C-alpha positions in Angstrom: -2.5 -21.0 -15.3 0.1 -18.4 -16.3 2.4 -17.8 -19.2 6.1 -17.0 -19.1 6.8 -13.3 -19.0 7.0 -11.6 -22.4 9.4 -8.9 -21.3 12.1 -10.1 -23.6 9.8 -10.9 -26.5 9.4 -8.5 -29.3 6.2 -9.4 -31.1 3.5 -7.1 -32.5 0.7 -6.2 -30.0 -2.0 -7.4 -32.5 -0.3 -10.8 -32.8 -0.2 -11.1 -29.0 -3.9 -10.3 -28.9 -4.9 -12.8 -31.6 -2.8 -15.6 -29.9 -4.2 -14.7 -26.6 -7.8 -14.9 -27.8 -7.0 -18.3 -29.4 -5.6 -19.5 -26.1 -8.8 -18.5 -24.3 -10.9 -20.4 -26.9 -8.7 -23.5 -26.4 -8.3 -23.4 -22.6 -11.4 -21.6 -21.5 -9.4 -19.7 -18.9 -7.2 -16.6 -18.8 -3.4 -16.9 -18.7 -1.7 -13.9 -17.1 1.7 -13.2 -18.4 4.2 -12.5 -15.6 7.7 -13.4 -14.5 6.3 -16.1 -12.2 5.7 -19.7 -13.2 2.2 -21.2 -12.7 3.6 -23.1 -9.6 4.4 -20.0 -7.7 1.9 -18.5 -5.3 2.9 -15.1 -4.1 1.7 -11.8 -2.7 -0.2 -9.5 -5.1 -1.1 -12.5 -7.3 2.1 -12.7 -9.4 5.6 -11.2 -9.8 4.5 -8.0 -11.5 2.5 -7.3 -8.3 -0.7 -6.3 -10.1 -3.0 -7.6 -7.4 -5.1 -9.1 -10.3 -6.6 -12.6 -9.8 -8.1 -13.4 -13.2 -9.3 -16.9 -12.4 -12.0 -15.9 -10.0 -15.1 -16.6 -12.0 -16.9 -18.0 -9.0 -16.8 -14.5 -7.3 -19.2 -12.4 -9.3 -20.5 -8.9 -8.7 -24.1 -10.1 -8.8 -23.4 -12.8 -6.2 -21.5 -10.4 -3.9 -24.4 -7.9 -3.8 -27.2 -10.4 -4.1 -27.4 -11.4 -0.4 -25.8 -14.8 -0.7 -22.2 -13.5 -0.1 -20.8 -12.9 3.3 -18.7 -14.3 6.2 -18.4 -18.0 6.0 -16.1 -18.7 8.9 -13.7 -17.0 11.4 -10.7 -18.8 12.9 -8.5 -17.7 15.8 -4.7 -17.7 15.5 -2.0 -16.6 17.9 -0.6 -13.2 16.9 -1.4 -10.3 14.6 -1.7 -11.2 10.9 0.2 -8.7 8.6 1.2 -11.1 5.8 -1.3 -11.7 3.0 -3.0 -15.1 3.5 -2.1 -17.5 0.6 -3.9 -20.5 -0.8 -1.9 -23.4 -2.4 -2.1 -27.2 -2.5 -5.5 -27.1 -0.9 -4.3 -25.3 2.2 -4.6 -21.7 3.4 -1.2 -20.5 4.8 -1.3 -17.9 7.6 1.7 -16.5 9.4 1.6 -14.2 12.5 3.7 -11.8 14.4 4.1 -14.3 17.2 6.1 -16.5 14.9 3.2 -19.0 14.5 2.4 -20.5 11.1 -0.9 -22.2 10.3 -2.2 -24.4 7.6 -5.9 -24.1 7.5 -8.7 -25.7 5.5 -10.0 -22.9 3.2 -13.5 -24.4 3.3 -13.9 -24.5 7.1 -10.9 -22.7 8.8 -9.9 -25.9 10.7 -6.2 -26.6 11.2 -5.0 -29.2 8.8 -1.7 -29.8 10.5 -1.1 -31.7 13.7 -0.3 -28.3 15.3 0.8 -24.8 14.3 4.5 -24.4 13.6 6.3 -22.4 16.2 9.3 -20.6 14.7 10.7 -19.3 18.0 10.4 -16.3 20.4 9.2 -13.2 18.6 11.3 -10.0 18.8 10.1 -7.1 20.9 10.5 -3.7 19.1 10.5 -1.9 22.5 14.1 -3.2 22.8 15.2 -0.3 20.5 12.4 2.1 21.6 10.4 1.6 18.5 6.6 1.9 18.8 6.0 0.4 15.3 4.0 -2.8 15.0 3.8 -3.6 18.7 4.0 -5.7 20.8 5.9 -8.4 18.8 7.5 -8.9 15.4 7.8 -12.4 14.0 6.6 -13.1 10.4 5.6 -9.7 8.9 6.1 -10.1 5.1 4.0 -12.2 2.8 5.6 -15.7 2.2 6.0 -17.3 -1.2 4.9 -20.9 -2.1 6.3 -23.3 -4.6 3.2 -25.4 -5.1 5.0 -27.8 -7.3 7.1 -28.9 -4.3 4.6 -28.0 -1.7 7.1 -25.8 0.2 6.4 -22.3 1.6 9.2 -19.9 2.2 9.1 -17.1 4.8 11.2 -15.0 7.1 11.0 -14.5 10.8 12.7 -12.3 13.5 13.7 -13.7 16.8 16.5 -13.3 19.4 20.0 -14.6 19.1 19.3 -16.4 22.4 16.7 -16.2 25.1 14.0 -13.5 25.1 16.2 -10.3 25.0 19.3 -8.9 23.5 20.5 -8.9 19.9 18.1 -10.0 17.2 18.4 -12.4 14.3 16.6 -12.9 11.0 16.0 -16.3 9.5 14.6 -17.7 6.2 12.3 -20.7 6.7 11.1 -23.4 4.4 7.8 -25.1 5.5 5.9 -28.1 4.1 2.4 -27.1 3.1 1.2 -30.7 3.9 2.8 -31.2 7.3 3.7 -27.8 8.6 7.3 -29.0 9.3 10.5 -27.0 8.7 12.4 -28.6 5.8 16.0 -29.9 6.0 18.6 -27.2 5.6 16.4 -24.5 7.1 16.1 -22.1 8.8 18.9 -20.2 7.3 20.3 -17.2 9.2 20.4 -13.9 7.2 23.7 -12.1 8.2 27.1 -11.0 7.0 28.6 -8.3 4.8 27.3 -7.0 1.5 28.9 -8.5 -1.6 28.8 -5.2 -3.3 30.1 -3.3 -0.2 32.2 -5.5 2.1 32.5 -2.7 4.6 28.7 -2.8 5.2 27.4 -5.4 7.6 23.8 -6.4 8.1 22.4 -5.2 11.5 19.4 -7.5 12.2 18.3 -5.8 15.3 17.5 -2.5 13.5 16.2 -3.9 10.2 12.6 -4.8 9.3 11.6 -7.3 6.6 8.3 -6.0 5.3 8.2 -6.5 1.4 6.7 -9.8 0.2 9.1 -12.5 -0.8 10.1 -13.3 -4.4 10.9 -16.8 -5.6 13.0 -16.5 -8.8 14.8 -19.4 -10.5 15.3 -21.5 -7.4 16.2 -18.5 -5.1 14.0 -16.8 -2.5 14.7 -13.0 -2.2 13.8 -10.9 0.9 14.2 -7.1 1.2 14.8 -5.0 4.3 14.2 -1.5 5.6 14.4 0.1 9.0 12.7 0.0 12.4 11.8 3.6 13.2 14.9 4.6 11.3 17.1 3.5 14.2 20.7 3.4 12.9 22.3 1.5 11.4 20.0 0.7 8.5 20.0 0.6 4.8 18.0 -1.2 2.1 19.2 -4.9 1.9 18.2 -7.8 -0.3 19.2 -11.4 0.7 18.8 -14.3 -1.6 18.6 -17.9 -0.3 18.4 -20.9 -2.6 15.7 -23.5 -2.1 18.4 -25.9 -0.8 19.3 -23.5 2.0 22.4 -21.6 0.7 22.7 -17.8 0.9 23.5 -16.6 -2.6 23.0 -12.8 -2.4 23.7 -10.1 0.1 23.1 -6.7 -1.5 22.9 -3.2 0.0 21.5 -0.2 -1.9 23.3 2.5 0.1 27.0 1.9 0.4 28.3 5.0 2.2 25.5 6.3 4.5 22.3 5.4 6.3 19.0 5.3 4.4 17.3 3.9 1.3 15.3 1.3 3.1 13.1 -1.1 1.1 9.7 -1.0 2.7 7.1 -0.7 -0.1 4.1 -0.8 2.3 4.6 -4.6 2.2 4.3 -5.0 -1.6 6.6 -7.8 -2.8 9.8 -7.4 -4.8 8.9 -7.2 -8.5 10.3 -9.3 -11.4 9.4 -9.1 -15.1 11.7 -11.8 -16.4 14.5 -14.3 -15.6 17.3 -13.0 -13.4 16.0 -9.5 -12.8 14.4 -7.8 -9.8 12.8 -4.3 -9.4 12.2 -2.5 -6.1 11.7 1.0 -4.6 13.5 2.7 -1.8 12.6 5.4 0.8 14.4 8.3 2.3 18.1 8.7 2.8 20.8 9.0 0.1 18.6 10.2 -2.8 20.7 10.7 -6.0 21.8 14.4 -6.1 23.7 14.5 -9.4 22.3 13.8 -12.9 23.0 10.3 -14.1 21.8 8.0 -16.8 19.7 5.0 -15.7 22.4 2.5 -16.8 24.9 4.0 -14.4 23.3 3.7 -11.0 25.1 5.7 -8.2 26.4 4.1 -5.0 23.5 5.4 -2.9 20.0 4.7 -4.3 17.5 6.4 -2.0 14.2 7.7 -3.3 14.5 5.4 -6.4 13.1 2.6 -8.5 16.0 0.2 -9.0 16.5 -2.8 -11.2 19.2 -5.4 -10.2 20.2 -8.4 -12.2 21.4 -11.7 -10.8 25.0 -12.3 -11.6 26.6 -15.7 -12.4 27.8 -16.1 -8.8 24.3 -15.3 -7.5 25.1 -11.8 -6.3 23.0 -8.8 -7.4 24.1 -5.8 -9.5 22.2 -2.6 -10.1 21.8 -2.1 -13.8 19.1 0.6 -14.1 17.3 3.1 -11.9 15.0 6.1 -11.8 14.9 8.9 -9.2 12.9 12.1 -9.4 15.0 15.2 -10.3 14.3 16.6 -6.9 15.1 13.4 -4.9 17.2 15.3 -2.3 14.3 17.8 -1.7 11.9 14.9 -1.2 14.4 13.6 1.4 14.4 16.9 3.2 10.6 17.1 3.3 10.1 13.4 4.1 8.0 12.9 0.9 9.2 9.4 -0.2 9.0 9.0 -3.9 7.7 5.4 -4.2 6.5 4.2 -0.8 4.0 1.9 -2.6 6.5 -0.2 -4.5 6.7 -0.6 -8.3 3.9 -2.4 -10.2 4.5 -3.8 -13.7 1.6 -3.5 -16.2 1.0 -6.7 -18.2 2.2 -6.1 -21.8 -0.7 -8.1 -23.3 -3.0 -5.2 -22.3 -0.9 -2.2 -21.7 1.8 -0.5 -23.8 2.6 0.0 -27.5 5.1 -1.4 -30.0 7.6 1.4 -29.1 6.9 1.2 -25.3 5.6 -2.3 -24.6 6.8 -2.7 -20.9 5.3 -0.2 -18.5 5.3 0.2 -14.7 3.5 2.5 -12.2 5.1 3.9 -9.0 3.6 6.3 -6.5 4.4 7.7 -3.1 4.0 10.2 -0.3 4.3 13.3 -2.5 1.1 12.4 -4.3 2.4 12.1 -7.9 1.8 9.0 -10.0 4.7 8.0 -12.4 4.2 5.9 -15.6 7.6 4.4 -16.3 9.3 2.5 -19.1 10.6 -0.8 -17.6 13.1 -1.2 -20.4 14.8 2.1 -19.5 13.7 3.4 -16.1 15.1 6.9 -16.7 18.0 7.7 -14.4 17.9 11.1 -12.8 17.5 14.4 -14.6 17.8 12.8 -18.0 14.8 14.4 -19.6 14.6 17.6 -21.6 16.4 20.4 -19.8 17.2 18.1 -16.8 13.6 17.0 -16.2 12.5 13.5 -15.3 12.8 11.0 -18.2 9.5 9.3 -17.6 6.6 8.5 -19.9 4.2 10.5 -17.7 3.7 12.1 -14.3 0.3 12.8 -12.9 -0.9 14.7 -9.8 -0.3 15.6 -7.2 -3.2 13.8 -5.4 -3.0 12.6 -1.8 0.0 10.8 -0.5 0.2 7.0 -1.1 1.3 4.2 1.2 0.1 1.3 -0.8 0.9 -0.3 -4.2 -1.5 0.2 -7.1 -3.9 -2.5 -8.3 -4.5 -3.3 -12.0 -7.5 -4.3 -14.0 -6.8 -4.9 -17.7 -10.4 -5.3 -18.7 -12.7 -2.5 -20.0 -9.7 -0.8 -21.6 -7.5 -0.9 -18.5 -7.8 0.7 -15.1 -5.4 1.4 -12.2 -6.5 1.8 -8.5 -4.5 3.7 -6.0 -5.7 4.3 -2.4 -4.5 7.7 -1.0 -4.5 8.9 2.6 -3.0 12.3 2.2 -0.9 11.8 5.3 -3.5 13.7 7.3 -6.1 12.5 9.9 -8.8 13.4 7.4 -7.6 10.8 5.0 -7.7 10.4 1.2 -9.6 8.4 -1.3 -9.6 5.4 -3.6 -8.4 7.0 -6.9 -9.0 5.4 -10.3 -6.9 6.0 -13.5 -7.9 5.0 -17.0 -5.3 3.7 -19.4 -5.2 5.0 -23.0 -2.9 6.7 -25.5 -1.9 10.3 -25.8 -2.3 12.4 -28.9 1.1 11.3 -30.1 0.2 7.6 -29.6 2.3 7.2 -26.4 0.9 5.2 -23.4 -1.0 7.5 -21.1 -3.0 7.5 -17.9 -5.9 9.9 -17.1 -7.7 10.5 -13.8 -11.1 8.7 -14.0 -12.6 9.2 -10.6 -12.3 9.0 -6.8 -14.3 7.4 -4.0 -16.8 9.6 -2.2 -15.8 8.1 1.1 -12.4 8.8 2.8 -9.6 6.3 3.2 -7.3 6.5 6.2 -3.6 5.8 6.5 -3.2 2.1 7.1 -5.7 1.1 4.4 -4.2 -1.7 2.2 -3.5 -2.3 -1.4 -6.3 -3.4 -3.8 -6.8 -6.8 -5.3 -9.0 -7.4 -8.3 -11.0 -10.6 -8.9 -12.5 -11.4 -12.3 -13.2 -14.0 -14.9 -10.4 -13.1 -17.3 -10.9 -9.7 -18.8 -14.7 -10.2 -19.2 -16.5 -6.9 -18.7 -18.8 -6.9 -15.8 -17.0 -9.8 -14.0 -14.5 -7.8 -11.9 -14.5 -6.4 -8.4 -11.9 -4.3 -6.6 -11.3 -5.5 -3.1 -9.5 -3.5 -0.4 -9.1 -3.5 3.4 -10.3 -0.1 4.6 -9.0 1.5 7.8 -9.9 4.8 9.4 -6.4 5.3 10.8 -3.4 3.3 11.8 -5.1 1.9 14.9 -7.1 -0.3 12.5 -10.2 0.0 14.7 -13.4 -0.5 12.7 -11.7 -2.1 9.7 -13.7 -3.1 6.8 -13.4 -5.4 3.7 -14.8 -3.5 0.8 -15.6 -4.3 -2.8 -16.0 -1.7 -5.6 -17.1 -2.0 -9.2 -14.0 -1.5 -11.4 -15.4 1.2 -13.7 -16.3 4.6 -12.1 -19.8 5.9 -12.6 -20.1 9.7 -12.8 -16.6 10.0 -11.5 -16.9 7.7 -8.5 -16.3 3.9 -8.0 -19.5 2.3 -6.8 -19.3 0.5 -3.5 -20.9 -2.9 -3.9 -20.0 -4.7 -0.6 -18.7 -3.8 2.8 -18.2 -6.0 5.9 -16.7 -5.4 9.3 -13.5 -7.2 10.1 -12.7 -5.8 13.5 -9.2 -4.4 13.9 -7.4 -4.2 10.6 -3.6 -4.7 10.3 -1.8 -1.8 8.7 -1.5 -2.0 4.9 -2.8 -5.5 4.9 -4.1 -7.2 1.7 -6.9 -9.7 1.3 -6.0 -13.2 0.2 -7.8 -14.8 -2.8 -8.4 -18.4 -3.5 -10.7 -21.4 -3.3 -13.6 -19.1 -4.4 -13.2 -17.0 -1.3 -11.7 -13.8 0.0 -9.5 -14.2 3.2 -8.7 -11.4 5.7 -6.2 -11.6 8.5 -6.6 -9.1 11.4 -4.6 -7.5 14.2 -6.9 -9.3 16.7 -5.5 -12.7 15.7 -8.4 -13.7 13.4 -8.6 -15.1 9.9 -12.0 -14.4 8.3 -13.3 -16.1 5.1 -15.9 -14.4 2.9 -17.7 -16.4 0.2 -20.9 -17.8 -1.1 -23.4 -19.3 -0.5 -24.1 -18.0 3.0 -27.2 -16.8 4.7 -26.1 -14.3 7.4 -28.3 -14.5 10.5 -28.4 -10.7 10.4 -27.7 -8.2 7.6 -27.3 -4.5 7.6 -25.6 -1.6 5.9 -22.5 0.0 7.5 -23.1 3.5 8.8 -20.9 6.5 7.8 -21.3 9.7 9.8 -20.4 13.2 8.4 -17.8 15.4 9.9 -18.8 16.1 13.5 -17.2 18.7 15.8 -15.7 17.5 19.0 -18.2 18.0 21.8 -21.1 17.6 19.4 -22.9 14.5 18.2 -24.8 13.1 15.2 -27.2 10.2 15.1 -28.2 7.6 12.6 -30.1 4.4 12.7 -28.6 0.9 12.0 -31.3 -1.3 10.6 -30.7 -5.1 10.9 -32.7 -7.7 9.0 -33.0 -11.3 10.2 -32.0 -13.9 7.6 -33.7 -16.6 9.7 -35.8 -17.0 12.8 -33.6 -15.9 15.7 -33.4 -13.9 18.9 -31.1 -10.8 19.3 -29.9 -11.0 22.9 -27.3 -8.2 22.9 -25.9 -5.2 21.1 -22.5 -3.6 21.9 -20.1 -1.0 20.4 -16.4 -1.4 20.2 -15.8 2.3 20.7 -17.1 4.8 23.2 -17.3 7.3 20.3 -20.2 5.3 18.9 -23.0 4.7 21.5 -26.2 2.7 21.2 -29.7 3.8 22.1 -32.6 1.6 22.9 -33.4 -0.8 20.1 -36.8 -1.3 18.6 -38.1 -3.9 19.4 -36.5 -4.0 22.8 -34.0 -6.8 23.7 -34.2 -9.7 23.8 -35.9 -9.4 20.4 -37.4 -12.5 18.8 -37.4 -12.0 15.0 -38.8 -14.0 12.2 -37.0 -14.2 8.8 -37.1 -10.8 7.1 -38.1 -8.9 10.3 -36.0 -5.9 11.3 -34.6 -4.3 14.4 -33.7 -0.6 14.5 -30.7 0.5 16.6 -30.1 4.3 17.1 -26.3 5.0 16.9 -24.8 8.2 18.2 -21.4 9.5 17.0 -19.7 11.8 19.5 -16.1 12.0 18.5 -13.3 12.5 21.1 -10.5 12.7 18.5 -10.0 14.5 15.2 -9.8 12.6 11.9 -11.4 9.4 10.6 -12.7 7.1 13.3 -13.8 3.5 12.9 -15.8 1.2 15.1 -17.8 -2.0 15.2 -21.4 -2.7 16.3 -21.7 -6.4 17.4 -25.1 -8.1 17.6 -25.3 -11.4 19.6 -27.9 -14.0 18.9 -29.5 -16.5 21.2 -27.2 -19.2 19.9 -24.1 -17.1 21.0 -23.3 -16.2 17.4 -21.9 -12.7 16.9 -22.4 -10.6 13.8 -20.4 -7.4 13.3 -21.4 -4.1 11.5 -18.9 -1.3 10.6 -19.5 2.3 11.6 -17.2 5.2 10.8 -17.1 9.0 11.1 -14.8 12.0 11.0 -14.0 14.0 14.2 -13.6 17.7 13.5 -11.5 19.9 15.8 -13.4 22.5 17.8 -10.8 25.1 16.9 -9.7 26.0 13.4 -7.1 23.5 12.0 -4.9 24.2 8.9 -4.0 21.3 6.6 -2.1 21.5 3.3 -1.4 19.3 0.3 1.0 18.3 -1.3 4.1 18.4 0.9 6.2 19.5 -2.1 5.5 21.2 -5.4 7.8 19.7 -8.0 8.3 21.7 -11.1 9.9 19.8 -13.9 12.8 21.3 -15.8 11.8 24.8 -17.1 13.7 26.6 -19.9 14.6 30.2 -19.5 11.7 32.2 -20.7 9.3 29.3 -20.2 6.6 29.2 -17.5 5.2 26.3 -15.5 2.6 26.2 -12.7 1.6 23.9 -9.9 -1.1 24.2 -7.2 -1.2 23.8 -3.5 -4.4 23.5 -1.4 -4.8 24.8 2.2 -7.9 23.5 4.1 -9.6 24.2 7.4 -10.1 20.8 9.0 -11.4 22.3 12.2 -14.8 23.4 13.4 -14.3 27.1 13.6 -13.4 29.7 11.0 -9.7 30.0 10.4 -8.0 33.4 10.1 -4.9 34.0 7.9 -2.4 35.9 9.9 0.7 35.9 7.6 1.5 34.5 4.2 5.2 33.9 3.2 5.5 33.9 -0.5 8.4 32.6 -2.6 10.4 35.3 -4.3 11.3 35.6 -8.0 11.5 33.6 -10.3 8.2 32.4 -8.7 4.8 34.0 -9.0 1.8 33.3 -6.9 -1.9 33.8 -7.6 -4.9 33.0 -5.4 -2.9 33.5 -2.2 -5.1 34.7 0.7 -4.4 38.1 2.3 -3.9 38.5 6.0 -7.3 38.6 7.7 -8.9 36.3 5.2 -11.0 33.5 6.8 -11.4 29.9 5.7 -14.7 28.4 6.9 -14.8 24.9 8.4 -14.5 22.2 5.6 -13.5 24.8 3.0 -10.2 25.3 1.3 -8.1 27.7 -0.8 -6.1 26.7 -3.8 -2.9 28.7 -4.5 -1.2 28.6 -7.9 2.6 28.9 -8.0 4.3 29.8 -11.3 7.9 29.2 -12.1 9.4 31.6 -14.7 13.2 31.5 -14.6 15.3 34.2 -16.2 18.6 32.4 -15.5 19.8 28.9 -14.8 20.2 27.9 -11.2 18.7 26.3 -8.0 15.6 28.0 -6.7 14.3 25.7 -3.9 11.8 27.7 -1.8 8.6 27.4 0.1 5.1 28.7 0.5 4.1 29.2 4.1 0.8 30.1 5.8 0.6 31.1 9.4 -2.9 31.1 10.7 -5.1 30.9 13.8 -5.3 27.2 13.1 -1.6 26.6 12.9 1.2 26.9 10.4 1.9 24.8 7.2 4.7 24.9 4.8 4.6 23.5 1.2 8.1 23.0 -0.2 8.8 24.3 -3.8 11.3 22.3 -5.8 11.9 23.6 -9.4 14.6 23.0 -11.9 15.5 25.5 -14.6 17.3 24.2 -17.7 21.0 23.9 -18.0 22.2 23.6 -14.5 23.5 21.0 -12.1 22.0 20.6 -8.7 24.5 21.3 -5.9 25.3 18.2 -3.8 24.2 18.4 -0.2 26.9 18.3 2.4 26.9 15.6 5.1 26.3 18.5 7.5 23.2 19.6 5.7 21.9 16.0 5.7 22.3 15.7 9.4 20.7 19.0 10.2 18.2 18.7 13.1 15.6 20.5 10.9 15.5 17.5 8.6 13.3 14.6 9.7 15.4 11.4 9.2 12.3 9.2 9.5 10.1 8.2 6.6 6.9 9.3 8.4 4.4 12.0 7.6 5.0 15.0 9.9 1.5 14.7 11.3 1.5 10.9 11.7 3.4 7.9 13.0 6.4 6.3 11.3 6.0 4.3 8.2 7.3 0.9 9.4 4.2 0.0 11.3 3.2 -2.9 9.0 
C-alpha cells in the first residue's frame, strides 16, 4: 500500500507524523509516500527511487542470520539479466539481453507462461566497435508494471531488418498473465525532438539504461550513449499505455553529450506531471543561471521537466555544480548514480520539506532541495546553491539507498574508480546547528567494493527498529566474477556496517539490483540465471565466504574453507571458478560421506595474476548432483610500486577575496614495492599546499600521503590548476577547480571541448566505459 506523494502538500511535519502513526494503527502496515500509485511496480521500489521495501516483515535479520535463510531455487533463462527482477500479480518478471521475457513462479522458478516471449533479434554492440555489455543488447533497463491492468512495459533494441545494419528501439507492453504482446505494441521510438526539431534520435548509437517510469498513463524511457559513439545526447521518450508516442525530448540541443545513464536507476518523479533525472558528461552549463532558467545544454546536471498539455516535456528547474565544465574535462561525472528523493514523512523540515540526494564520480554527495534545485553558481559568491555538499569520498556509480528508520540513514556504495575499489558508505540524517537538514558520515564497510557493484535495496517492517536489512549485489570488478548477494545491518557499529549474510551468485551483472517480493530476494546474473533467496531452507552445505588480504603478484596466501553438512550427504567434487583460487586436498578426502553437522575442510590458495579486487566461486557437488557455491575474494597487489590518487578533482566552492578554503587529496601506493617521489608539481598562487612530499620521499606498499591544498584568492578570476605527482610508480594528476567571488567563468570554446587531451567518454581513466550495464 502506498499513499499519494505529498510533494505539493504543505502540512506541518508533526501533523504528518501523527496521521501516519494513526494509519499504522488502523492498517497494521506501512504506507510509503511517493509519486507512484499502489498499482505501480517499478525499479528501486517506487518513483522516488529510494530502494526501500517497507512491507517485508517476513524477511527479518534474525531469520537471515539464523541458518534457515538461503538459496531456495535457481532457474535458467536465455541471456544476461541486467534489469531488476520485479514481482507483480503473483508472477516474477525477468527480461534478458537476448530479448527474452519470462514470467516465473516466485515460489518455484517454474515458467508460468506457455513459453518465454521473444521480442526479436538482439543488437550486437560490436557493430559500432563498442565493447560495453557484450555480446548482445536486448532488454537492459528495468521494466515497469501496472498491476491494476496486469501489463508490464519495457524497451528492447533490435535491428531494422535481419541480423545486421541499422538498429531500432521499441517500447513493449506485455501481459503478466499470458506473456503476450498487447494490441498497439510494440511502438517504435524514433523521430525529431519536440524541443529541438533539428535533433533526430539515432537508435544505433543510443543505450536505454535507466529504469522506466509510468506516470499518469504514459511510460517514459531515457537514453544515453554506447561508448560515446556519436551522435548521442540524453533523450526521453514518452509512450502512452494505448501505444502513442507523446514525448520526444532531448537535453542537449546544440552538441553531443549529456546522456542519461544513471547506472540504471529509474527516472524519478515526486508528483503528478513532473520528472527528475541526471545527466553525464558533455555540454555542462558554463555560465551562471538560476534554476528556473535551464540552458539549452544540460550536461553534468540534475534536471526537472514538467509534462505539458500536449504531452511534450519542458525543463523547468536544474542544478549543476559551479565547476561543471571542469568535471567534463576531467571525466568526473557529477551524478552518475541518478537522483533519489527522500520521503518527506521522515526527512526534511517545514522550511525544506522535499529533499533529494545525488552523487557521482567526483566523490561528493549533494543534499538538494527538490522545490528549488539550485541552478548553477547561484550560491553566495557564485558557489553552489545546495543544502549541503559532503566529501569527497570514492567515486560513485550507483544510486543511494534510503532507510527512514532509526532516525534516517543513506547508503552509498563507492568504487573509487580504481582497481582497489571503494566501500559501502553510510550517512546519518539529522539537523545542523541552524536547524537545516543535514547529513553526516556515519561509517564505511571494512571490506572493499569494486566497480560494477549495484545499488542498495532495504527491506523492513515499516520503520520498526531492528527489522531492516541493506541488500546489495557485490562485485570485485566489472567482469562480475565471484559476485555475491550481501545483507548488512542498517545502523553501523563502531563506524562500520555489520555484514549479516553473504551468498555466492556466480557472475554478477554490472550495477544490477536485487528484486524484492513474495517474501524473497531475487538476483539475475550475467550467466543467465535467476536465483531466489528466502526461508525456510536447509542448505545441504553451509560455509562462510573467504576474503584474502592484499597479495603481491607472484606470491600467495592460504585460508581454509570449512563447510558444514545440513543433512546426511556425500561431497563428490570441489572446483574453483578461477585459476587465481586453487584448492588443496580436502579433509576428509573426496568422496566424503558426512552426517548432519559434520564438516569438511578445504585449503584455498589465493595466487593473484592481476591487480585489484578479484572474485571467484568454490563449487561443491553432492552425490545427488546438487551444486552449492561459496564466494571467495582477494586483492592482487602489483609487484612494482603503483601510484593511485583520489579524488579526480578538488572543487573549492566560491571563496571571497581574503577568505581561505582547503581541500585534501590522497596519493596511495597500491603496489608491492616502495614508491619513490621523483617530482611534485604544485599549483601556484593563490593556492597553498601543505603535506606535499619532497622528491626522494618513499611511500610504502599500502600506505598513503594526504596533501592539503588551500585557496586564498587576492583578486577575482579563474584559477583552475592541478596537483601532479611523478613517481617510480607512475604519474597522477588531481585537478583543482576553485571559484573566487565576483567573477564569471569564461565559456569554453568548441575547439577547447574537442581537444584530444579531453576524454569524451564517461569512463574513469583507469577503467572501462560507463555504459556496460
